[in-house]
matplotlib code that plots the C-alpha trace (Angstrom):
import matplotlib.pyplot as plt

x = [32.1, 32.9, 36.6, 36.6, 34.4, 36.2, 34.2, 35.9, 35.3, 31.7, 31.2, 32.9, 30.5, 27.6, 29.2, 29.6, 25.9, 24.8, 26.8, 25.4, 21.8, 22.5, 23.8, 21.0, 19.0, 15.3, 13.5, 11.1, 8.1, 5.7, 3.1, 2.7, 5.2, 7.9, 7.2, 7.4, 10.8, 12.2, 11.0, 12.5, 15.8, 15.8, 15.2, 17.8, 20.4, 19.5, 19.8, 23.1, 24.6, 23.6, 25.2, 28.3, 28.8, 28.6, 31.3, 31.5, 32.9, 33.0, 33.2, 32.7, 30.9, 28.5, 28.6, 27.6, 27.0, 27.0, 25.3, 25.1, 22.0, 22.3, 22.9, 26.7, 26.3, 24.8, 27.6]
y = [4.7, 1.1, 1.7, 4.6, 2.9, 2.4, -0.4, -0.3, 3.4, 3.0, 0.3, 2.6, 5.4, 3.1, 2.2, 5.9, 6.5, 3.7, 5.3, 8.8, 7.4, 6.0, 9.4, 11.5, 13.6, 13.5, 16.8, 18.0, 16.0, 13.8, 11.1, 9.2, 11.5, 10.6, 6.9, 7.1, 9.0, 6.3, 3.5, 5.1, 5.6, 2.0, 0.9, 3.4, 2.0, -1.6, -0.9, 1.0, -1.6, -4.5, -2.9, -1.9, -5.5, -6.8, -8.6, -6.7, -7.7, -5.8, -8.1, -6.9, -3.8, -5.7, -4.8, -7.7, -7.4, -10.7, -10.4, -13.4, -12.9, -16.2, -16.1, -16.3, -19.9, -21.0, -19.7]
z = [142.3, 143.2, 142.6, 145.2, 147.8, 151.1, 152.6, 156.0, 156.3, 155.3, 158.0, 160.5, 159.7, 160.4, 163.7, 164.5, 163.6, 166.0, 168.8, 167.9, 168.1, 171.5, 172.7, 171.0, 173.3, 173.1, 172.4, 175.1, 174.1, 176.0, 175.5, 172.3, 170.4, 173.0, 172.7, 168.9, 169.1, 171.5, 169.2, 166.2, 167.9, 168.9, 165.3, 164.0, 166.4, 165.5, 161.8, 162.0, 164.4, 162.1, 159.1, 161.1, 162.1, 158.5, 156.6, 153.4, 150.0, 146.7, 143.7, 140.1, 141.3, 143.6, 147.3, 149.4, 153.1, 155.0, 158.4, 160.7, 162.8, 164.7, 168.4, 169.3, 170.6, 167.2, 165.0]

ax = plt.figure().add_subplot(projection="3d")
ax.plot(x, y, z, "-o")
ax.set_aspect("equal")
plt.show()
């Protein structure tokens, strides 16, 4: 598995997923259900975007994602 893992392609798929979440249409629901769907979409986007921005390495079969969450001016 590790030998065939294309890390750059994996990160690109996460970026594509983040974009897809932003473009996702909401079903015709209202009230608390709509609020929950919007909140879940925001979390999905955040999670996919964070992983998409990771620096990834694969050493001895261990995939490491390095994610700098500091503000840009603190890096």
